[in-house]
C-alpha positions as CSV (number, residue, x, y, z in Angstrom):
1,M,20.5,38.0,-29.6
2,A,18.5,34.8,-30.2
3,L,21.1,32.7,-28.3
4,F,21.3,35.4,-25.6
5,S,17.5,35.4,-25.1
6,R,17.4,31.6,-25.1
7,R,20.1,31.5,-22.4
8,V,18.3,34.2,-20.3
9,Y,15.1,32.2,-20.5
10,L,16.7,28.9,-19.5
11,F,18.6,30.6,-16.7
12,G,15.4,32.1,-15.4
13,A,13.7,28.7,-15.5
14,L,16.7,27.2,-13.6
15,L,16.4,30.0,-11.1
16,V,12.7,29.1,-10.5
17,L,13.7,25.5,-9.9
18,V,16.5,26.4,-7.5
19,S,14.1,28.9,-5.7
20,A,11.5,26.2,-5.2
21,T,14.1,23.7,-4.0
22,G,15.4,26.4,-1.7
23,V,11.9,26.9,-0.2
24,V,11.6,23.3,0.6
25,H,15.2,23.1,1.9
26,A,14.8,26.2,4.0
27,D,11.6,24.8,5.5
28,S,13.5,21.6,6.2
29,E,16.4,23.5,7.8
30,D,14.0,25.5,9.9
31,A,12.3,22.3,11.0
32,D,15.8,20.8,11.8
33,D,16.6,23.8,14.0
34,E,13.3,23.6,15.8
35,A,13.5,19.9,16.2
36,T,16.9,20.1,17.7
37,V,15.9,22.7,20.3
38,E,12.6,21.0,21.1
39,T,14.2,17.5,21.3
40,V,16.7,18.7,23.8
41,E,14.0,20.5,25.8
42,E,11.7,17.4,25.8
43,E,14.4,15.1,26.9
44,N,15.2,17.3,29.8
45,Q,11.6,18.0,30.7
46,Y,10.0,14.6,30.2
47,V,8.7,12.9,33.4
48,S,6.3,10.1,33.9
49,P,2.7,11.4,33.5
50,K,0.8,11.9,36.7
51,I,-3.0,12.0,37.1
52,S,-5.4,12.4,40.0
53,P,-6.4,9.0,41.4
54,E,-10.0,10.2,41.6
55,K,-10.2,10.4,37.8
56,V,-9.0,6.9,37.0
57,Y,-9.5,3.3,37.9
58,L,-6.0,2.5,36.8
59,A,-3.1,4.5,35.3
60,E,0.0,2.6,34.5
61,H,3.0,4.1,32.7
62,F,5.4,1.2,33.5
63,D,8.2,3.7,34.2
64,D,8.7,2.6,37.8
65,E,9.9,-0.9,38.0
66,A,9.7,-1.2,41.8
67,S,6.1,-0.1,41.7
68,F,5.4,-2.4,38.9
69,K,6.7,-5.4,40.8
70,K,4.4,-4.6,43.7
71,K,1.2,-4.3,41.7
72,W,1.5,-6.7,38.8
73,V,1.2,-10.5,39.2
74,K,2.6,-13.1,36.8
75,S,0.4,-16.1,36.2
76,E,1.4,-19.5,37.6
77,A,-1.5,-21.3,35.9
78,K,-1.5,-23.9,33.1
79,K,-3.5,-23.7,30.0
80,Q,-6.0,-26.5,29.6
81,G,-6.4,-28.7,26.6
82,V,-2.9,-28.4,25.3
83,D,0.3,-30.5,25.5
84,E,1.9,-30.5,28.9
85,N,5.2,-29.2,27.6
86,I,3.6,-25.9,26.5
87,A,0.7,-25.6,28.9
88,K,2.6,-23.6,31.5
89,Y,2.4,-19.8,31.4
90,D,6.1,-19.3,31.4
91,G,6.5,-16.4,29.0
92,K,8.8,-13.7,30.4
93,W,7.8,-10.2,31.2
94,E,10.3,-7.4,31.8
95,I,10.3,-3.6,32.2
96,Q,12.6,-2.3,29.5
97,Q,13.3,0.7,27.3
98,P,12.1,0.4,23.8
99,S,14.5,-1.1,21.3
100,R,14.3,2.3,19.6
101,K,15.0,4.7,22.4
102,I,12.7,7.6,22.5
103,F,12.8,9.3,25.9
104,K,15.4,8.6,28.5
105,E,13.0,7.8,31.3
106,D,10.3,6.2,29.3
107,L,10.0,2.4,29.9
108,G,7.4,-0.2,28.9
109,L,6.2,-3.7,29.7
110,V,7.9,-6.1,27.3
111,L,7.0,-9.7,26.5
112,T,10.5,-10.9,25.7
113,T,9.7,-14.5,24.7
114,E,8.0,-16.0,21.7
115,A,6.0,-19.2,21.2
116,K,5.2,-19.4,24.9
117,H,2.0,-18.7,26.9
118,A,2.3,-15.6,29.0
119,A,-0.1,-13.9,31.4
120,I,0.2,-11.0,33.8
121,S,-2.4,-8.9,35.5
122,T,-3.1,-6.4,38.2
123,L,-6.1,-5.3,40.3
124,L,-7.8,-2.0,39.5
125,D,-7.5,0.8,42.0
126,K,-11.3,0.5,42.3
127,P,-13.8,-1.7,40.5
128,F,-15.6,-0.2,37.5
129,E,-19.4,-0.4,37.7
130,F,-21.3,-0.1,34.4
131,K,-23.9,2.5,35.5
132,D,-24.1,6.0,34.1
133,K,-20.6,6.8,33.0
134,P,-18.7,5.6,29.9
135,F,-16.0,3.0,30.2
136,I,-12.7,3.9,28.5
137,V,-9.6,1.7,28.2
138,Q,-6.6,3.0,26.4
139,Y,-3.1,1.6,25.9
140,E,-0.1,1.5,23.6
141,V,1.4,-1.4,21.7
142,T,4.7,-1.5,19.9
143,M,5.4,-4.6,17.9
144,Q,9.1,-4.0,17.9
145,E,9.9,-6.9,15.6
146,G,6.6,-6.9,13.8
147,Q,3.9,-9.5,14.3
148,N,3.7,-12.8,12.5
149,C,1.1,-14.6,14.5
150,G,-0.3,-13.8,17.9
151,G,-2.3,-11.3,19.9
152,A,-1.6,-8.0,21.7
153,Y,-5.0,-7.6,23.2
154,I,-6.0,-6.8,26.8
155,K,-8.6,-8.5,29.0
156,L,-10.8,-6.7,31.5
157,L,-11.4,-9.3,34.2
158,S,-14.8,-9.7,35.7
159,R,-15.8,-9.5,39.3
160,G,-14.6,-12.5,41.2
161,T,-11.0,-11.9,40.3
162,N,-10.5,-9.8,43.4
163,T,-7.2,-10.8,45.0
164,K,-3.6,-11.4,44.0
165,A,-4.2,-15.1,44.7
166,D,-6.8,-15.0,42.0
167,L,-4.4,-13.3,39.6
168,R,-1.8,-16.0,40.1
169,K,-4.4,-18.4,38.6
170,F,-5.1,-16.1,35.6
171,Y,-5.4,-18.2,32.4
172,D,-7.4,-18.3,29.2
173,Q,-10.6,-19.5,30.9
174,T,-10.6,-16.7,33.6
175,P,-13.9,-14.8,33.2
176,Y,-13.5,-11.5,31.6
177,T,-16.1,-8.7,30.8
178,I,-14.3,-7.2,27.8
179,M,-11.5,-8.2,25.5
180,F,-10.0,-5.5,23.3
181,G,-7.0,-5.1,21.0
182,P,-5.1,-6.3,17.9
183,D,-4.7,-10.0,16.9
184,K,-3.1,-11.5,13.8
185,C,-2.3,-14.8,12.3
186,G,-1.3,-15.1,8.6
187,N,-3.4,-12.7,6.6
188,D,-6.2,-12.5,9.2
189,N,-5.8,-9.1,10.8
190,K,-8.3,-8.4,13.6
191,L,-9.0,-5.7,16.1
192,H,-11.1,-7.4,18.8
193,F,-13.8,-5.9,20.8
194,I,-15.6,-8.7,22.6
195,F,-17.9,-8.4,25.5
196,R,-19.4,-11.3,27.5
197,H,-23.2,-10.8,27.9
198,K,-25.2,-12.4,30.6
199,N,-28.6,-13.8,29.7
200,P,-31.0,-12.1,32.1
201,K,-33.4,-15.0,31.8
202,N,-31.3,-18.0,32.4
203,G,-27.9,-16.5,33.5
204,T,-25.8,-18.1,30.7
205,I,-22.8,-16.1,29.3
206,E,-22.3,-15.6,25.6
207,E,-19.5,-13.8,23.8
208,K,-20.5,-11.0,21.5
209,H,-18.1,-10.0,18.7
210,S,-18.1,-6.5,17.1
211,K,-18.3,-6.0,13.4
212,K,-15.0,-5.6,11.5
213,P,-13.3,-2.2,11.4
214,S,-13.8,-0.2,8.3
215,T,-10.0,0.6,8.0
216,R,-7.3,-1.8,6.8
217,L,-5.0,-2.7,9.7
218,D,-2.0,-4.2,7.8
219,D,0.5,-1.5,8.7
220,I,0.1,-1.7,12.4
221,Y,1.5,-5.2,12.4
222,K,4.7,-4.5,10.5
223,D,5.7,-0.8,10.8
224,K,7.3,-1.4,14.3
225,E,5.9,1.9,15.5
226,P,4.0,2.6,18.7
227,H,0.2,2.6,18.2
228,L,-2.5,3.8,20.6
229,Y,-5.6,1.8,21.0
230,T,-8.7,3.3,22.6
231,L,-12.1,1.8,23.3
232,I,-15.0,3.9,24.5
233,V,-18.3,2.2,25.6
234,R,-21.1,4.6,26.5
235,P,-24.2,4.2,28.7
236,D,-26.4,4.7,25.6
237,N,-25.1,1.4,24.2
238,T,-22.8,3.0,21.6
239,F,-19.1,2.3,21.2
240,S,-16.1,3.8,19.4
241,I,-12.7,2.3,18.6
242,Q,-9.7,4.5,17.8
243,I,-6.2,3.8,16.6
244,D,-3.8,6.7,17.1
245,N,-6.7,8.9,18.0
246,K,-8.5,8.2,14.7
247,E,-11.8,6.3,14.8
248,V,-11.7,3.0,12.9
249,N,-14.9,1.4,14.1
250,S,-18.1,2.4,15.9
251,G,-21.7,1.3,16.3
252,S,-24.2,0.0,18.8
253,L,-24.0,-2.9,21.3
254,L,-27.5,-3.8,20.2
255,D,-27.1,-3.9,16.4
256,D,-23.4,-4.4,15.5
257,F,-22.4,-7.6,17.3
258,T,-22.5,-11.3,16.4
259,P,-24.5,-13.0,17.7
260,P,-26.9,-10.2,18.5
261,V,-27.6,-9.4,22.1
262,N,-31.3,-10.0,21.9
263,P,-32.6,-13.3,20.4
264,P,-35.5,-13.3,18.0
265,E,-39.1,-13.4,19.4
266,E,-40.0,-16.3,17.2
267,I,-38.1,-19.3,16.0
268,D,-38.7,-22.3,13.8
269,D,-40.4,-25.1,15.6
270,P,-37.7,-27.8,16.0
271,N,-40.3,-30.5,16.2
272,D,-42.1,-29.6,13.0
273,K,-41.3,-31.8,10.0
274,K,-42.2,-31.7,6.3
275,P,-45.1,-34.1,5.4
276,E,-44.1,-37.0,3.2
277,D,-46.7,-36.0,0.5
278,W,-45.6,-32.4,0.4
279,D,-44.7,-31.6,-3.2
280,E,-42.3,-28.7,-3.8
281,R,-42.0,-29.2,-7.6
282,E,-43.4,-26.2,-9.4
283,K,-43.0,-27.9,-12.8
284,I,-43.2,-31.6,-13.8
285,V,-42.7,-33.7,-16.9
286,D,-45.9,-33.9,-19.0
287,P,-47.1,-37.5,-18.3
288,S,-49.2,-37.5,-21.5
289,A,-46.4,-36.5,-23.9
290,T,-45.1,-39.2,-26.3
291,K,-42.1,-39.1,-28.7
292,P,-43.1,-38.5,-32.3
293,E,-42.7,-41.5,-34.7
294,D,-40.4,-39.6,-37.0
295,W,-38.1,-38.4,-34.3
296,D,-34.7,-39.9,-35.1
297,E,-32.4,-39.6,-32.1
298,D,-29.5,-41.3,-34.0
299,A,-29.3,-38.7,-36.7
300,P,-25.8,-37.0,-36.6
301,A,-25.6,-33.2,-35.8
302,Q,-23.3,-32.7,-38.9
303,I,-23.3,-34.2,-42.4
304,I,-21.1,-34.0,-45.4
305,D,-22.3,-31.2,-47.8
306,P,-23.7,-33.1,-50.8
307,N,-23.4,-30.0,-53.0
308,A,-19.7,-29.4,-52.3
309,V,-17.4,-29.5,-55.4
310,K,-13.6,-29.6,-55.3
311,P,-12.3,-26.2,-56.5
312,D,-10.5,-25.9,-59.8
313,G,-6.8,-25.9,-59.5
314,W,-6.7,-28.0,-56.4
315,L,-3.3,-29.8,-56.2
316,D,-4.0,-33.3,-54.9
317,D,-0.5,-34.5,-55.2
318,E,1.2,-31.5,-53.5
319,P,1.7,-31.7,-49.7
320,E,0.9,-28.5,-47.7
321,M,4.3,-28.6,-46.0
322,I,7.7,-29.6,-47.6
323,P,11.3,-29.9,-46.3
324,D,13.1,-26.6,-46.5
325,P,15.4,-26.9,-49.6
326,E,17.8,-24.3,-48.3
327,A,18.3,-26.0,-44.9
328,K,21.6,-27.7,-44.4
329,K,22.6,-30.3,-41.8
330,P,24.7,-28.7,-39.0
331,E,28.4,-29.7,-39.1
332,D,28.3,-31.0,-35.6
333,W,25.2,-33.2,-36.2
334,D,26.0,-36.8,-35.0
335,E,23.5,-39.3,-36.5
336,E,24.5,-41.9,-34.0
337,M,23.5,-39.6,-31.1
338,D,21.0,-37.2,-32.7
339,G,19.4,-39.6,-35.2
340,E,18.8,-39.1,-38.9
341,W,18.8,-35.4,-39.8
342,E,15.7,-34.1,-41.4
343,A,15.3,-30.6,-42.9
344,P,12.6,-28.5,-41.2
345,L,9.3,-28.1,-42.9
346,I,8.1,-25.0,-44.5
347,D,4.8,-24.0,-46.3
348,N,4.7,-25.4,-49.8
349,P,5.1,-22.4,-52.2
350,K,3.1,-24.2,-54.9
351,C,0.1,-24.1,-52.6
352,A,0.2,-20.3,-52.2
353,A,-1.1,-19.8,-55.8
354,A,-3.4,-22.8,-55.9
355,A,-6.9,-23.4,-54.5
356,G,-5.4,-25.9,-52.1
357,C,-3.1,-28.9,-51.6
358,G,-3.4,-32.4,-50.5
359,E,-6.3,-34.7,-50.3
360,W,-9.6,-32.7,-50.8
361,K,-12.4,-33.5,-48.4
362,P,-15.9,-31.9,-48.7
363,P,-16.9,-29.7,-45.8
364,T,-19.7,-30.7,-43.3
365,I,-22.9,-28.8,-42.7
366,P,-25.6,-28.9,-40.0
367,N,-27.9,-31.9,-40.4
368,P,-31.4,-30.5,-41.2
369,N,-32.9,-33.7,-39.8
370,Y,-31.0,-33.6,-36.5
371,K,-33.2,-33.4,-33.5
372,G,-31.2,-34.9,-30.7
373,I,-32.5,-36.9,-27.7
374,W,-36.2,-36.4,-27.2
375,R,-37.4,-35.0,-23.9
376,A,-41.0,-34.6,-22.8
377,P,-42.0,-31.0,-22.1
378,L,-42.6,-29.6,-18.6
379,V,-46.1,-28.6,-17.4
380,T,-47.4,-27.0,-14.2
381,N,-47.5,-29.3,-11.3
382,P,-51.2,-29.6,-10.2
383,N,-50.0,-30.9,-6.7
384,Y,-47.5,-28.0,-6.1
385,R,-47.8,-26.7,-2.6
386,G,-44.8,-24.3,-2.4
387,K,-41.5,-24.4,-0.5
388,W,-42.0,-26.0,2.9
389,T,-40.9,-24.2,6.0
390,P,-41.4,-25.2,9.6
391,R,-44.0,-23.3,11.5
392,R,-42.9,-20.4,13.7
393,I,-43.4,-20.6,17.5
394,P,-42.6,-18.2,20.3
395,N,-38.9,-18.4,21.3
396,P,-38.8,-19.9,24.8
397,H,-35.5,-18.3,25.4
398,Y,-36.5,-14.8,24.2
399,F,-35.6,-11.8,26.3
400,K,-35.1,-8.2,25.5
401,D,-32.2,-6.4,27.1
402,D,-32.3,-2.7,26.3
403,H,-29.2,-2.0,28.3
404,P,-26.4,-4.3,27.3
405,F,-24.0,-1.6,28.6
406,R,-24.7,-2.8,32.1
407,M,-22.1,-5.5,32.0
408,T,-20.4,-7.5,34.7
409,P,-18.3,-5.1,36.9
410,I,-14.5,-5.1,36.1
411,H,-12.1,-5.7,39.0
412,A,-8.8,-6.4,37.3
413,V,-6.9,-6.1,34.0
414,G,-4.3,-8.3,32.3
415,F,-2.6,-9.6,29.2
416,E,-3.0,-13.3,28.4
417,L,-1.2,-13.9,25.2
418,W,0.6,-16.3,22.9
419,S,2.8,-14.8,20.2
420,M,5.3,-16.0,17.6
421,S,7.0,-12.6,17.7
422,P,9.0,-11.5,20.7
423,M,9.6,-8.1,22.2
424,L,5.9,-6.9,22.2
425,L,5.9,-3.7,24.2
426,F,2.9,-2.4,26.1
427,D,2.8,1.1,27.6
428,N,0.7,3.8,29.1
429,L,-2.4,1.8,30.1
430,I,-5.3,3.9,31.5
431,I,-8.9,3.0,32.5
432,T,-11.2,5.9,33.2
433,D,-14.8,7.1,32.7
434,D,-13.8,10.6,31.4
435,V,-12.8,11.0,27.7
436,A,-11.0,14.2,28.5
437,V,-8.8,12.4,31.0
438,A,-7.9,9.7,28.4
439,D,-7.1,12.4,25.9
440,Q,-4.8,14.3,28.3
441,W,-3.1,11.1,29.2
442,A,-2.5,10.5,25.5
443,R,-1.1,14.0,25.0
444,D,1.3,13.5,27.9
445,T,2.6,10.2,26.5
446,F,1.8,8.9,23.1
447,V,1.5,12.3,21.3
448,L,4.9,13.4,22.6
449,K,6.4,10.1,21.7
450,K,5.1,10.2,18.1
451,A,6.2,13.8,17.6
452,K,9.7,13.0,18.9
453,I,9.9,9.9,16.6
454,S,8.8,11.9,13.7
455,R,11.5,14.6,14.3
456,D,14.2,12.1,14.9
457,S,13.5,10.0,11.8
458,D,12.6,12.7,9.3
459,S,15.6,13.5,7.0
460,V,15.7,16.7,5.0
461,V,14.3,14.8,2.0
462,D,11.5,13.4,4.1
463,R,10.6,16.8,5.3
464,A,10.8,18.2,1.8
465,L,8.4,15.5,0.6
466,K,6.1,16.3,3.5
467,Y,6.2,20.0,2.6
468,A,5.5,19.1,-1.0
469,G,2.6,17.0,0.2
470,D,1.1,19.9,2.0
471,N,1.9,22.2,-0.9
472,P,1.1,20.4,-4.2
473,W,2.3,23.3,-6.3
474,V,5.9,22.4,-5.4
475,Y,5.6,19.2,-7.5
476,A,4.6,21.2,-10.6
477,V,7.5,23.7,-10.1
478,V,10.0,20.9,-9.6
479,I,8.8,18.9,-12.6
480,I,8.8,21.9,-15.0
481,G,12.1,23.1,-13.6
482,S,13.6,19.6,-14.1
483,F,12.6,19.5,-17.7
484,L,14.0,23.0,-18.2
485,L,17.3,22.1,-16.5
486,V,17.7,19.0,-18.6
487,G,17.0,21.1,-21.7
488,L,19.6,23.7,-20.6
489,I,22.2,21.0,-20.1
490,A,21.4,19.3,-23.4
491,Y,21.5,22.6,-25.3
492,A,24.9,23.5,-23.7
493,C,26.4,20.2,-24.6
494,F,24.8,19.6,-28.0
495,G,23.8,23.1,-29.2
496,S,24.2,23.9,-32.9
497,K,27.6,25.1,-34.0
498,S,26.0,27.2,-36.7
499,D,23.9,29.1,-34.2
500,V,27.1,30.0,-32.3
501,E,28.9,31.1,-35.4
502,A,25.9,33.1,-36.6
503,D,25.7,34.8,-33.2
504,I,29.4,35.7,-33.3
505,K,29.1,37.2,-36.8
506,K,26.3,39.5,-35.6
507,T,28.5,40.9,-32.8
508,D,31.9,42.5,-32.5
509,A,33.3,39.6,-30.6
510,V,36.7,38.3,-31.3
511,A,36.8,35.3,-33.7
512,E,39.7,33.0,-33.1
513,D,41.4,31.5,-36.2
514,D,41.0,27.8,-36.8
515,P,44.4,26.4,-36.1
516,H,43.7,23.6,-38.5
517,Q,42.6,25.9,-41.3
518,S,44.7,25.6,-44.5
519,D,46.8,28.4,-45.8
520,A,44.7,28.5,-48.9
521,E,41.5,29.0,-47.0
522,E,43.1,31.7,-44.9
523,E,44.5,33.5,-47.9
524,S,41.1,33.3,-49.6
525,R,39.4,34.8,-46.5
526,E,42.1,37.5,-46.2
527,E,41.5,38.4,-49.9
528,L,37.8,38.8,-49.3
529,E,38.4,41.0,-46.2
530,R,41.0,43.2,-47.9
531,P,39.5,46.7,-48.6
532,S,38.6,47.5,-52.2
533,K,39.6,50.6,-54.0
534,A,36.1,51.9,-53.7
535,D,36.3,51.5,-50.0
536,L,39.6,53.4,-49.9
537,E,38.0,56.3,-51.8
538,G,35.2,56.4,-49.3
539,P,35.2,58.0,-45.9
540,T,38.3,56.1,-45.0
541,A,40.3,56.9,-48.1
542,D,42.8,58.9,-46.1
543,V,43.9,55.8,-44.2
544,E,47.4,54.8,-45.2
545,P,47.5,51.4,-46.9
546,E,50.4,50.3,-44.8
547,N,48.2,50.7,-41.8
548,L,46.1,47.9,-43.0
549,V,49.0,45.5,-43.0
550,T,49.1,43.3,-40.0
551,S,52.2,42.7,-37.9
552,T,53.9,39.4,-37.7
553,E,54.4,39.6,-34.0
554,D,52.1,37.8,-31.6
555,T,52.0,40.8,-29.2
556,T,50.6,43.2,-31.7
557,P,47.1,44.4,-30.6
558,L,44.1,43.6,-32.5
559,V,43.1,46.1,-35.2
560,D,39.9,47.0,-37.0
561,T,39.5,46.0,-40.7
562,D,38.2,48.9,-42.6
563,G,35.5,48.8,-45.1
564,A,33.6,45.9,-43.3
565,G,30.5,47.9,-42.8
566,D,28.0,46.3,-40.4
567,G,30.0,43.1,-40.5
568,Q,33.0,44.7,-38.9
569,R,34.9,42.4,-36.5
570,K,38.2,42.3,-34.8
571,R,40.6,39.6,-35.8
572,K,43.9,38.4,-34.6
573,P,46.8,38.9,-37.1
574,R,47.9,35.6,-38.7
575,K,51.5,34.6,-38.4
576,E,53.3,34.5,-41.8
């Protein structure tokens, strides 16, 4: 019964494990079925997103190559300040499907070259004026081969870039109002938001850089997945930056940019200089102090202990290390090549019991007369005037701009890039003043794309792990079940033989004879099992003795042995 109970328990545990796995597997199979149906439907139903022109300043999905060629202009300019061989903007732009096909009709703008300057731009359908509505720019980037060094940002070009002729001259010095997007080189991962602010006092332009995002951006440069970048700048001077619809940075145009929008009201007077007699020393050496006559600067810091005595039993003539007497020169030792062989040294065993070995030297102790180099003490400086700072004066360039949102109007948008990684893909660019419109555009493009990628890439195991992530109890069931399963297998393979035999003896199960058992052992066992006279005189006394004799034929059915009491068992007759 003990073995039976143990097996039932282990079987039950195994059943729990299989059930839990089945839950995850069933969930995965359901997801597979749904994904198959939905994938087919989405591929059949997907069309390029459409949006009312009144709601946007630009909406570009890059799915129509003919329309793209009419609207977008490749730069013919040259970059200034670089070698002539690489100055030209000759990077190649093409409309292509992603390397990882997602939807049949979904195309994107791909920068196919690397290590080349590339610029392309288009005019907005209508200029954006920074008045009383938020500015929203949103676009997708897929770094199809990862990104080693280079940018994938977008530039919102300022008023003055109003014609296609202007766009053909688009280069790094073309005035822009906002620059936004990812940029990387080495371990420096950035997500730019730069706006160019016009000084209302003197008309000069200065770039303002946002603070760094609070989220690590490493994965977006190497996972080769599409990512959605969204910038929202509001009339109340606040901004928000999102990646894949999750906010990674936010703040105020007034407080979270370097250098700040508004300069300080006061500045240090650039003409003010520290007087020559200005003493900034708070402490000075005491001019009246003199070195004491008994001050000995030459006294050593340590001296030999005059009271030290050599311990009794010190072995002066015994070295601390001796050659190993048991060491032998290797047979292959060549003295001409290896030099004269010397046995390795070991601790002298005679020193172990002695106070010490070798030449005895008394220890050193700190010199009580040691004082070191004399230095005069410090005293308060009577001429101390504090730390000098230039006087403050009103900032002649001071201004206060309470509305930095009112930036230079935007008339065009473009990509002006240099990248060491080819095949950067840009898609689904939208510029609007309505957050709901941008959200809907994302649902019609990016959200569908990510959902399809997730379904296509998830294996049964991936979905099971995802299910387990959403249901942590699965981990506990699987871990416990795994231990029980291992225990069941181990017990089945290495279980105690005595437990099995004991269990058989407690039942009426048939016990096979050991084919290797000796005749003597068999006869001894048979003698013990033969019924006694007392047994024959008991309730079974009327049984004929000859009925207790076993047949010599193999086909004879098994018979009961009488007189066995609770230990009765059936046994196979032994061949004579």
